[in-house]
One Martini backbone bead per residue (centre of mass of N, CA, C, O) as a GRO file, in nm:
protein
  475
    1UNK     BB    1  -1.231  -1.998   0.069
    2UNK     BB    2  -1.123  -2.080   0.396
    3UNK     BB    3  -1.128  -1.821   0.649
    4UNK     BB    4  -0.941  -1.733   0.947
    5UNK     BB    5  -0.996  -1.456   1.165
    6UNK     BB    6  -0.786  -1.285   1.402
    7UNK     BB    7  -0.943  -1.013   1.461
    8UNK     BB    8  -1.151  -0.690   1.481
    9UNK     BB    9  -0.989  -0.473   1.391
   10UNK     BB   10  -0.865  -0.282   1.151
   11UNK     BB   11  -0.722  -0.513   1.002
   12UNK     BB   12  -0.938  -0.734   1.019
   13UNK     BB   13  -1.165  -0.568   0.883
   14UNK     BB   14  -1.014  -0.520   0.611
   15UNK     BB   15  -0.978  -0.815   0.538
   16UNK     BB   16  -1.276  -0.894   0.541
   17UNK     BB   17  -1.368  -0.686   0.329
   18UNK     BB   18  -1.179  -0.781   0.095
   19UNK     BB   19  -1.277  -1.104   0.104
   20UNK     BB   20  -1.599  -1.118   0.119
   21UNK     BB   21  -1.634  -1.013  -0.194
   22UNK     BB   22  -1.489  -1.316  -0.301
   23UNK     BB   23  -1.638  -1.585  -0.204
   24UNK     BB   24  -1.559  -1.622   0.088
   25UNK     BB   25  -1.516  -1.816   0.386
   26UNK     BB   26  -1.578  -1.629   0.688
   27UNK     BB   27  -1.411  -1.615   1.010
   28UNK     BB   28  -1.439  -1.438   1.330
   29UNK     BB   29  -1.221  -1.367   1.607
   30UNK     BB   30  -1.323  -1.222   1.928
   31UNK     BB   31  -1.366  -1.049   2.247
   32UNK     BB   32  -1.536  -0.830   2.088
   33UNK     BB   33  -1.866  -0.810   2.041
   34UNK     BB   34  -1.917  -0.534   1.906
   35UNK     BB   35  -1.720  -0.567   1.668
   36UNK     BB   36  -1.857  -0.820   1.549
   37UNK     BB   37  -2.141  -0.700   1.504
   38UNK     BB   38  -2.052  -0.479   1.307
   39UNK     BB   39  -1.947  -0.677   1.089
   40UNK     BB   40  -2.205  -0.857   1.054
   41UNK     BB   41  -2.389  -0.618   0.949
   42UNK     BB   42  -2.187  -0.559   0.670
   43UNK     BB   43  -2.101  -0.866   0.648
   44UNK     BB   44  -2.036  -1.195   0.508
   45UNK     BB   45  -1.998  -1.327   0.824
   46UNK     BB   46  -1.859  -1.510   1.078
   47UNK     BB   47  -1.884  -1.526   1.442
   48UNK     BB   48  -1.660  -1.532   1.746
   49UNK     BB   49  -1.645  -1.544   2.088
   50UNK     BB   50  -1.294  -1.531   2.188
   51UNK     BB   51  -0.993  -1.699   2.234
   52UNK     BB   52  -0.752  -1.742   1.979
   53UNK     BB   53  -0.552  -1.940   2.165
   54UNK     BB   54  -0.776  -2.155   2.178
   55UNK     BB   55  -0.846  -2.463   2.058
   56UNK     BB   56  -1.156  -2.466   2.113
   57UNK     BB   57  -1.220  -2.206   1.955
   58UNK     BB   58  -1.102  -2.289   1.683
   59UNK     BB   59  -1.281  -2.537   1.649
   60UNK     BB   60  -1.556  -2.386   1.659
   61UNK     BB   61  -1.471  -2.212   1.394
   62UNK     BB   62  -1.344  -2.436   1.180
   63UNK     BB   63  -1.027  -2.508   1.139
   64UNK     BB   64  -1.031  -2.798   1.005
   65UNK     BB   65  -1.142  -2.650   0.714
   66UNK     BB   66  -0.911  -2.462   0.666
   67UNK     BB   67  -0.688  -2.277   0.445
   68UNK     BB   68  -0.670  -2.008   0.637
   69UNK     BB   69  -0.469  -1.809   0.862
   70UNK     BB   70  -0.544  -1.480   1.021
   71UNK     BB   71  -0.329  -1.322   1.255
   72UNK     BB   72  -0.455  -0.983   1.386
   73UNK     BB   73  -0.401  -0.916   1.659
   74UNK     BB   74  -0.260  -0.718   1.916
   75UNK     BB   75  -0.113  -0.997   1.983
   76UNK     BB   76   0.169  -1.166   1.924
   77UNK     BB   77   0.131  -1.417   2.100
   78UNK     BB   78  -0.141  -1.506   1.989
   79UNK     BB   79  -0.053  -1.535   1.691
   80UNK     BB   80   0.167  -1.750   1.738
   81UNK     BB   81   0.001  -1.967   1.880
   82UNK     BB   82  -0.212  -2.005   1.658
   83UNK     BB   83  -0.015  -2.106   1.440
   84UNK     BB   84   0.090  -2.352   1.592
   85UNK     BB   85  -0.185  -2.490   1.627
   86UNK     BB   86  -0.272  -2.498   1.327
   87UNK     BB   87  -0.043  -2.703   1.255
   88UNK     BB   88  -0.028  -2.925   1.481
   89UNK     BB   89  -0.357  -2.988   1.506
   90UNK     BB   90  -0.487  -2.886   1.192
   91UNK     BB   91  -0.322  -2.841   0.925
   92UNK     BB   92  -0.284  -2.561   0.814
   93UNK     BB   93  -0.158  -2.439   0.527
   94UNK     BB   94  -0.201  -2.120   0.594
   95UNK     BB   95   0.005  -1.876   0.788
   96UNK     BB   96  -0.077  -1.557   0.927
   97UNK     BB   97   0.111  -1.285   1.092
   98UNK     BB   98   0.095  -1.033   1.320
   99UNK     BB   99   0.395  -0.827   1.389
  100UNK     BB  100   0.526  -0.569   1.593
  101UNK     BB  101   0.780  -0.705   1.691
  102UNK     BB  102   1.113  -0.744   1.595
  103UNK     BB  103   1.183  -0.998   1.774
  104UNK     BB  104   0.993  -1.198   1.585
  105UNK     BB  105   1.159  -1.133   1.308
  106UNK     BB  106   1.246  -1.461   1.268
  107UNK     BB  107   1.297  -1.732   1.078
  108UNK     BB  108   1.348  -1.945   1.300
  109UNK     BB  109   1.104  -1.871   1.483
  110UNK     BB  110   0.892  -1.914   1.222
  111UNK     BB  111   0.922  -2.193   1.185
  112UNK     BB  112   0.782  -2.506   1.194
  113UNK     BB  113   0.939  -2.586   1.464
  114UNK     BB  114   0.796  -2.344   1.590
  115UNK     BB  115   0.553  -2.109   1.502
  116UNK     BB  116   0.448  -2.151   1.205
  117UNK     BB  117   0.509  -1.903   0.997
  118UNK     BB  118   0.473  -1.813   0.673
  119UNK     BB  119   0.362  -1.507   0.722
  120UNK     BB  120   0.482  -1.182   0.798
  121UNK     BB  121   0.328  -0.890   0.934
  122UNK     BB  122   0.408  -0.518   0.950
  123UNK     BB  123   0.235  -0.237   0.958
  124UNK     BB  124   0.435  -0.028   1.073
  125UNK     BB  125   0.652  -0.075   0.854
  126UNK     BB  126   0.476  -0.016   0.606
  127UNK     BB  127   0.400   0.276   0.684
  128UNK     BB  128   0.684   0.390   0.704
  129UNK     BB  129   0.765   0.339   0.407
  130UNK     BB  130   0.531   0.496   0.282
  131UNK     BB  131   0.599   0.776   0.400
  132UNK     BB  132   0.884   0.799   0.284
  133UNK     BB  133   0.787   0.813  -0.013
  134UNK     BB  134   0.614   1.073   0.016
  135UNK     BB  135   0.865   1.249   0.083
  136UNK     BB  136   1.018   1.196  -0.183
  137UNK     BB  137   0.710   1.260  -0.309
  138UNK     BB  138   0.539   1.546  -0.233
  139UNK     BB  139   0.316   1.538  -0.478
  140UNK     BB  140   0.196   1.280  -0.374
  141UNK     BB  141  -0.059   1.038  -0.275
  142UNK     BB  142   0.095   0.788  -0.406
  143UNK     BB  143   0.358   0.525  -0.345
  144UNK     BB  144   0.450   0.246  -0.550
  145UNK     BB  145   0.601  -0.084  -0.572
  146UNK     BB  146   0.778  -0.290  -0.814
  147UNK     BB  147   1.007  -0.506  -0.891
  148UNK     BB  148   1.228  -0.426  -0.676
  149UNK     BB  149   1.176  -0.103  -0.752
  150UNK     BB  150   1.159  -0.058  -1.077
  151UNK     BB  151   0.854   0.018  -1.025
  152UNK     BB  152   0.621   0.295  -1.035
  153UNK     BB  153   0.328   0.410  -0.855
  154UNK     BB  154   0.165   0.726  -0.911
  155UNK     BB  155  -0.032   0.963  -0.736
  156UNK     BB  156  -0.190   1.256  -0.875
  157UNK     BB  157  -0.275   1.597  -0.889
  158UNK     BB  158  -0.406   1.782  -1.121
  159UNK     BB  159  -0.303   2.099  -1.236
  160UNK     BB  160  -0.333   2.406  -1.323
  161UNK     BB  161  -0.102   2.425  -1.601
  162UNK     BB  162  -0.023   2.168  -1.684
  163UNK     BB  163   0.114   2.024  -1.955
  164UNK     BB  164  -0.137   1.797  -1.977
  165UNK     BB  165  -0.356   1.979  -1.916
  166UNK     BB  166  -0.610   1.971  -2.164
  167UNK     BB  167  -0.490   1.705  -2.284
  168UNK     BB  168  -0.417   1.438  -2.444
  169UNK     BB  169  -0.242   1.158  -2.356
  170UNK     BB  170  -0.075   1.115  -2.629
  171UNK     BB  171   0.117   1.376  -2.567
  172UNK     BB  172   0.323   1.276  -2.357
  173UNK     BB  173   0.548   1.152  -2.542
  174UNK     BB  174   0.629   1.432  -2.667
  175UNK     BB  175   0.744   1.552  -2.385
  176UNK     BB  176   0.931   1.333  -2.341
  177UNK     BB  177   1.218   1.210  -2.320
  178UNK     BB  178   1.434   1.023  -2.453
  179UNK     BB  179   1.373   0.689  -2.330
  180UNK     BB  180   1.089   0.775  -2.208
  181UNK     BB  181   0.824   0.598  -2.041
  182UNK     BB  182   0.459   0.582  -1.994
  183UNK     BB  183   0.155   0.512  -1.788
  184UNK     BB  184  -0.182   0.572  -1.773
  185UNK     BB  185  -0.384   0.369  -1.573
  186UNK     BB  186  -0.560   0.605  -1.425
  187UNK     BB  187  -0.877   0.784  -1.362
  188UNK     BB  188  -1.008   1.015  -1.114
  189UNK     BB  189  -1.335   1.175  -1.114
  190UNK     BB  190  -1.497   1.248  -0.854
  191UNK     BB  191  -1.446   0.928  -0.764
  192UNK     BB  192  -1.453   0.842  -1.068
  193UNK     BB  193  -1.389   0.621  -1.308
  194UNK     BB  194  -1.163   0.641  -1.595
  195UNK     BB  195  -1.104   0.525  -1.907
  196UNK     BB  196  -0.807   0.531  -2.057
  197UNK     BB  197  -0.692   0.698  -2.350
  198UNK     BB  198  -0.549   0.882  -2.598
  199UNK     BB  199  -0.816   1.089  -2.585
  200UNK     BB  200  -0.793   1.161  -2.302
  201UNK     BB  201  -0.869   1.432  -2.089
  202UNK     BB  202  -0.708   1.620  -1.862
  203UNK     BB  203  -0.816   1.749  -1.553
  204UNK     BB  204  -0.849   1.946  -1.310
  205UNK     BB  205  -0.825   1.728  -1.018
  206UNK     BB  206  -0.726   1.481  -1.111
  207UNK     BB  207  -0.664   1.139  -1.044
  208UNK     BB  208  -0.340   1.016  -1.128
  209UNK     BB  209  -0.208   0.710  -1.260
  210UNK     BB  210   0.144   0.631  -1.275
  211UNK     BB  211   0.365   0.441  -1.487
  212UNK     BB  212   0.718   0.367  -1.417
  213UNK     BB  213   1.024   0.386  -1.407
  214UNK     BB  214   1.174   0.497  -1.131
  215UNK     BB  215   1.402   0.677  -1.279
  216UNK     BB  216   1.147   0.833  -1.454
  217UNK     BB  217   0.933   0.979  -1.268
  218UNK     BB  218   0.998   1.282  -1.254
  219UNK     BB  219   0.953   1.370  -1.554
  220UNK     BB  220   0.662   1.265  -1.556
  221UNK     BB  221   0.541   1.446  -1.325
  222UNK     BB  222   0.585   1.725  -1.468
  223UNK     BB  223   0.331   1.692  -1.655
  224UNK     BB  224   0.119   1.715  -1.386
  225UNK     BB  225   0.320   1.872  -1.186
  226UNK     BB  226   0.427   2.085  -0.956
  227UNK     BB  227   0.730   2.100  -0.837
  228UNK     BB  228   0.867   2.048  -0.538
  229UNK     BB  229   1.054   2.095  -0.294
  230UNK     BB  230   1.255   1.937  -0.117
  231UNK     BB  231   1.263   1.775   0.170
  232UNK     BB  232   1.396   1.882   0.511
  233UNK     BB  233   1.138   1.941   0.703
  234UNK     BB  234   0.998   1.762   0.992
  235UNK     BB  235   0.679   1.708   1.152
  236UNK     BB  236   0.570   1.515   1.443
  237UNK     BB  237   0.267   1.376   1.562
  238UNK     BB  238   0.370   1.150   1.763
  239UNK     BB  239   0.543   0.879   1.972
  240UNK     BB  240   0.472   0.618   1.880
  241UNK     BB  241   0.525   0.355   1.691
  242UNK     BB  242   0.510   0.517   1.424
  243UNK     BB  243   0.646   0.787   1.492
  244UNK     BB  244   0.924   0.662   1.584
  245UNK     BB  245   0.985   0.511   1.323
  246UNK     BB  246   0.984   0.753   1.133
  247UNK     BB  247   1.203   0.916   1.276
  248UNK     BB  248   1.432   0.703   1.252
  249UNK     BB  249   1.431   0.709   0.936
  250UNK     BB  250   1.450   1.032   0.880
  251UNK     BB  251   1.705   1.144   1.049
  252UNK     BB  252   1.923   1.075   0.822
  253UNK     BB  253   1.790   1.317   0.605
  254UNK     BB  254   1.633   1.493   0.820
  255UNK     BB  255   1.464   1.740   0.989
  256UNK     BB  256   1.341   1.646   1.317
  257UNK     BB  257   1.019   1.667   1.482
  258UNK     BB  258   0.865   1.582   1.802
  259UNK     BB  259   0.528   1.558   1.931
  260UNK     BB  260   0.464   1.477   2.282
  261UNK     BB  261   0.244   1.453   2.554
  262UNK     BB  262   0.416   1.232   2.694
  263UNK     BB  263   0.685   1.246   2.888
  264UNK     BB  264   0.783   0.952   2.907
  265UNK     BB  265   0.775   0.896   2.606
  266UNK     BB  266   0.964   1.122   2.521
  267UNK     BB  267   1.212   1.020   2.681
  268UNK     BB  268   1.232   0.744   2.546
  269UNK     BB  269   1.268   0.836   2.242
  270UNK     BB  270   1.507   1.029   2.288
  271UNK     BB  271   1.704   0.790   2.365
  272UNK     BB  272   1.675   0.650   2.065
  273UNK     BB  273   1.727   0.916   1.931
  274UNK     BB  274   1.995   1.103   1.761
  275UNK     BB  275   1.843   1.341   1.541
  276UNK     BB  276   1.594   1.434   1.738
  277UNK     BB  277   1.343   1.657   1.831
  278UNK     BB  278   1.185   1.635   2.151
  279UNK     BB  279   0.852   1.726   2.245
  280UNK     BB  280   0.640   1.859   2.492
  281UNK     BB  281   0.302   1.836   2.369
  282UNK     BB  282   0.041   1.984   2.171
  283UNK     BB  283  -0.051   1.963   1.832
  284UNK     BB  284  -0.333   2.137   1.884
  285UNK     BB  285  -0.148   2.376   1.961
  286UNK     BB  286  -0.086   2.674   1.826
  287UNK     BB  287   0.159   2.774   1.994
  288UNK     BB  288   0.344   2.533   1.950
  289UNK     BB  289   0.366   2.555   1.641
  290UNK     BB  290   0.473   2.843   1.628
  291UNK     BB  291   0.729   2.804   1.809
  292UNK     BB  292   0.820   2.562   1.587
  293UNK     BB  293   0.789   2.665   1.294
  294UNK     BB  294   0.561   2.557   1.088
  295UNK     BB  295   0.614   2.755   0.834
  296UNK     BB  296   0.905   2.590   0.778
  297UNK     BB  297   0.767   2.337   0.699
  298UNK     BB  298   0.732   2.071   0.460
  299UNK     BB  299   0.623   1.852   0.683
  300UNK     BB  300   0.323   1.709   0.828
  301UNK     BB  301   0.277   1.443   1.080
  302UNK     BB  302  -0.016   1.277   1.183
  303UNK     BB  303   0.053   0.993   1.433
  304UNK     BB  304  -0.163   0.928   1.611
  305UNK     BB  305  -0.439   0.743   1.775
  306UNK     BB  306  -0.615   1.006   1.691
  307UNK     BB  307  -0.815   1.120   1.452
  308UNK     BB  308  -0.901   1.403   1.550
  309UNK     BB  309  -0.617   1.507   1.615
  310UNK     BB  310  -0.503   1.471   1.331
  311UNK     BB  311  -0.698   1.658   1.185
  312UNK     BB  312  -0.650   1.913   1.355
  313UNK     BB  313  -0.337   1.941   1.333
  314UNK     BB  314  -0.318   1.940   1.023
  315UNK     BB  315  -0.504   2.182   0.969
  316UNK     BB  316  -0.342   2.381   1.140
  317UNK     BB  317  -0.069   2.356   0.994
  318UNK     BB  318  -0.175   2.459   0.724
  319UNK     BB  319  -0.281   2.738   0.822
  320UNK     BB  320   0.025   2.812   0.938
  321UNK     BB  321   0.218   2.713   0.659
  322UNK     BB  322   0.240   2.436   0.578
  323UNK     BB  323   0.294   2.276   0.284
  324UNK     BB  324   0.247   1.969   0.400
  325UNK     BB  325  -0.012   1.724   0.492
  326UNK     BB  326  -0.055   1.440   0.723
  327UNK     BB  327  -0.312   1.192   0.810
  328UNK     BB  328  -0.389   0.953   1.038
  329UNK     BB  329  -0.676   0.737   0.944
  330UNK     BB  330  -0.885   0.483   1.037
  331UNK     BB  331  -1.134   0.609   0.922
  332UNK     BB  332  -1.235   0.599   0.603
  333UNK     BB  333  -1.447   0.825   0.593
  334UNK     BB  334  -1.253   1.044   0.689
  335UNK     BB  335  -1.039   1.023   0.467
  336UNK     BB  336  -1.230   1.095   0.230
  337UNK     BB  337  -1.323   1.376   0.344
  338UNK     BB  338  -1.032   1.535   0.391
  339UNK     BB  339  -0.915   1.486   0.131
  340UNK     BB  340  -0.839   1.793  -0.047
  341UNK     BB  341  -0.832   1.987   0.160
  342UNK     BB  342  -0.633   2.081   0.408
  343UNK     BB  343  -0.565   1.784   0.354
  344UNK     BB  344  -0.359   1.610   0.149
  345UNK     BB  345  -0.333   1.334   0.337
  346UNK     BB  346  -0.531   1.043   0.394
  347UNK     BB  347  -0.426   0.779   0.605
  348UNK     BB  348  -0.485   0.430   0.589
  349UNK     BB  349  -0.335   0.178   0.756
  350UNK     BB  350  -0.497  -0.074   0.664
  351UNK     BB  351  -0.457  -0.025   0.351
  352UNK     BB  352  -0.149  -0.053   0.353
  353UNK     BB  353  -0.128  -0.349   0.498
  354UNK     BB  354  -0.303  -0.531   0.294
  355UNK     BB  355  -0.122  -0.593   0.054
  356UNK     BB  356   0.071  -0.817   0.165
  357UNK     BB  357  -0.165  -1.010   0.232
  358UNK     BB  358  -0.293  -1.037  -0.055
  359UNK     BB  359  -0.052  -1.176  -0.188
  360UNK     BB  360  -0.125  -1.459  -0.028
  361UNK     BB  361  -0.432  -1.488  -0.140
  362UNK     BB  362  -0.387  -1.488  -0.416
  363UNK     BB  363  -0.414  -1.631  -0.711
  364UNK     BB  364  -0.143  -1.745  -0.818
  365UNK     BB  365   0.146  -1.565  -0.930
  366UNK     BB  366   0.193  -1.330  -0.677
  367UNK     BB  367   0.417  -1.065  -0.593
  368UNK     BB  368   0.203  -0.813  -0.584
  369UNK     BB  369  -0.006  -0.593  -0.372
  370UNK     BB  370  -0.220  -0.301  -0.418
  371UNK     BB  371  -0.411  -0.080  -0.249
  372UNK     BB  372  -0.661   0.143  -0.379
  373UNK     BB  373  -0.856   0.377  -0.279
  374UNK     BB  374  -0.938   0.223  -0.019
  375UNK     BB  375  -1.012  -0.063  -0.196
  376UNK     BB  376  -1.140  -0.002  -0.488
  377UNK     BB  377  -0.852  -0.080  -0.592
  378UNK     BB  378  -0.595  -0.260  -0.796
  379UNK     BB  379  -0.250  -0.372  -0.791
  380UNK     BB  380  -0.071  -0.616  -0.989
  381UNK     BB  381   0.189  -0.871  -0.967
  382UNK     BB  382   0.237  -1.096  -1.229
  383UNK     BB  383   0.337  -1.424  -1.324
  384UNK     BB  384   0.422  -1.564  -1.617
  385UNK     BB  385   0.324  -1.889  -1.747
  386UNK     BB  386   0.434  -2.094  -1.989
  387UNK     BB  387   0.252  -2.114  -2.293
  388UNK     BB  388   0.043  -2.088  -2.559
  389UNK     BB  389  -0.109  -2.360  -2.470
  390UNK     BB  390  -0.133  -2.299  -2.134
  391UNK     BB  391  -0.177  -1.988  -2.194
  392UNK     BB  392  -0.354  -1.671  -2.225
  393UNK     BB  393  -0.069  -1.478  -2.246
  394UNK     BB  394   0.151  -1.636  -2.358
  395UNK     BB  395   0.252  -1.535  -2.679
  396UNK     BB  396   0.088  -1.263  -2.663
  397UNK     BB  397  -0.061  -0.996  -2.752
  398UNK     BB  398  -0.226  -0.746  -2.613
  399UNK     BB  399  -0.460  -0.744  -2.846
  400UNK     BB  400  -0.526  -1.068  -2.778
  401UNK     BB  401  -0.650  -1.024  -2.522
  402UNK     BB  402  -0.882  -1.035  -2.309
  403UNK     BB  403  -1.140  -0.822  -2.234
  404UNK     BB  404  -1.137  -0.604  -1.940
  405UNK     BB  405  -1.315  -0.390  -1.787
  406UNK     BB  406  -1.084  -0.177  -1.620
  407UNK     BB  407  -0.825  -0.322  -1.745
  408UNK     BB  408  -0.460  -0.273  -1.718
  409UNK     BB  409  -0.153  -0.286  -1.875
  410UNK     BB  410   0.133  -0.103  -1.761
  411UNK     BB  411   0.367  -0.331  -1.712
  412UNK     BB  412   0.692  -0.486  -1.787
  413UNK     BB  413   0.912  -0.730  -1.640
  414UNK     BB  414   1.238  -0.829  -1.769
  415UNK     BB  415   1.473  -1.062  -1.805
  416UNK     BB  416   1.821  -0.986  -1.861
  417UNK     BB  417   2.089  -0.861  -1.943
  418UNK     BB  418   2.303  -0.668  -1.818
  419UNK     BB  419   2.244  -0.310  -1.751
  420UNK     BB  420   2.215   0.020  -1.776
  421UNK     BB  421   2.092   0.283  -1.583
  422UNK     BB  422   1.888   0.558  -1.689
  423UNK     BB  423   1.799   0.850  -1.599
  424UNK     BB  424   1.611   1.142  -1.634
  425UNK     BB  425   1.909   1.300  -1.659
  426UNK     BB  426   2.104   1.085  -1.828
  427UNK     BB  427   2.225   0.926  -1.593
  428UNK     BB  428   2.382   0.686  -1.440
  429UNK     BB  429   2.243   0.433  -1.179
  430UNK     BB  430   2.343   0.153  -1.285
  431UNK     BB  431   2.271  -0.200  -1.255
  432UNK     BB  432   2.072  -0.450  -1.438
  433UNK     BB  433   1.826  -0.735  -1.523
  434UNK     BB  434   1.575  -0.535  -1.537
  435UNK     BB  435   1.321  -0.465  -1.770
  436UNK     BB  436   1.124  -0.192  -1.862
  437UNK     BB  437   0.793  -0.219  -2.005
  438UNK     BB  438   0.586  -0.024  -2.206
  439UNK     BB  439   0.310  -0.131  -2.336
  440UNK     BB  440   0.170  -0.228  -2.641
  441UNK     BB  441  -0.032  -0.381  -2.867
  442UNK     BB  442   0.246  -0.555  -2.979
  443UNK     BB  443   0.317  -0.677  -2.719
  444UNK     BB  444   0.485  -0.963  -2.591
  445UNK     BB  445   0.433  -1.216  -2.374
  446UNK     BB  446   0.645  -1.378  -2.149
  447UNK     BB  447   0.790  -1.602  -1.980
  448UNK     BB  448   0.840  -1.458  -1.654
  449UNK     BB  449   0.685  -1.221  -1.655
  450UNK     BB  450   0.616  -0.908  -1.504
  451UNK     BB  451   0.280  -0.812  -1.455
  452UNK     BB  452   0.118  -0.496  -1.448
  453UNK     BB  453  -0.205  -0.457  -1.299
  454UNK     BB  454  -0.498  -0.255  -1.342
  455UNK     BB  455  -0.781  -0.223  -1.119
  456UNK     BB  456  -1.054  -0.013  -1.094
  457UNK     BB  457  -1.198  -0.275  -0.980
  458UNK     BB  458  -1.200  -0.527  -0.750
  459UNK     BB  459  -1.397  -0.727  -0.906
  460UNK     BB  460  -1.167  -0.791  -1.139
  461UNK     BB  461  -0.951  -0.980  -1.011
  462UNK     BB  462  -1.053  -1.269  -1.075
  463UNK     BB  463  -1.021  -1.246  -1.383
  464UNK     BB  464  -0.715  -1.202  -1.377
  465UNK     BB  465  -0.635  -1.462  -1.238
  466UNK     BB  466  -0.751  -1.651  -1.457
  467UNK     BB  467  -0.580  -1.545  -1.695
  468UNK     BB  468  -0.292  -1.641  -1.539
  469UNK     BB  469  -0.362  -1.924  -1.544
  470UNK     BB  470  -0.262  -2.249  -1.579
  471UNK     BB  471  -0.303  -2.509  -1.761
  472UNK     BB  472  -0.303  -2.863  -1.782
  473UNK     BB  473  -0.054  -2.869  -2.002
  474UNK     BB  474   0.127  -2.771  -1.772
  475UNK     BB  475   0.463  -2.899  -1.639
   0.00000   0.00000   0.00000
């Protein structure tokens, strides 16, 4: 596939890195020559210095032969103009735009008659939702959803003394309440993937990925983690785009404080937030944190634009007694280095936002993609189509499918007649028409099933896509 990426910032670089390893022909345009040279040195991509909103620059980059335009510059206006030009002048089939301002997220405005954006992505909104989920599950390293929120994939660190630690995985079903099932989709031990089966023994410190129906996730997590008290108090360092978005979302349910160094910015966001205490100060200042009772906080979120400040403030907050800390870290090497030390979660914003974009790039009918372990692995929600004659998966048992090393089917979501959802506490949670099935060797995949597949290495994704593609006999 020929892909033209506009913007060589954090998002553009992550998109290029994710797609260049999959035999795509990629060209990147940016006005920053140094950023382009850095990407060209480590990736197999072509680069062009220029303004991505100019038709002449787009033409020089080869837009006439492109299958997809990914406009992820820092400027909403540039991204919108580029999409309009791509359709009107060059008839590019698929056009994706990064839009930071909610003013532009309007279906009529993005229609073919106007700016011609097929898919709009908003990294700040994705990161805000992602952080909110981590606060809902404070024990987790990652919380991801599939099938309209019916299935959750949660990564946790196994702790010494956990019910399942030191025991084979097959014993998990014996501990779970009746009617609750789950699947351990992957285990990473000292950053290395381990293919789990029923005999695999979980060790303290393992990073364990668990799939289950969302309403059953809490009792499942108790098998692996000591459950923390629900979060009630949150402190946020940084009142920028992400920090203010997170505060606006959280203030409805939690006690929130924001520390912002710039007085004008602090006054601006204080006027927009209705139930958040906004303070002017440095989050890296020990006295400021102590005065604001950091030792009583359940969660500290370092969300400034500076990686070093985020690392320092989060480490300081942890040392001063905060129960759990998260640092937003743009440099992936930094995030890998600090997570698991004094910082509980090192969050790479580009890796969070790349999932929605990959959903539109993947071949076949892909409903959702989540990038895991900072791009090393992926979880996909694919829709099975066809019948036994035209599909390699439909009408077949799990144990009949071609074996791909490191790939596991973790869950199937199937449309059925409406039925009651029963939560992990045994109480009804509402009604739905989507049934979550944790498949076993004899489970048969049906047409229109949403199949959630875990790939322990990203290189396996192409094989999975081919497996779910429908043959020529399907009409």
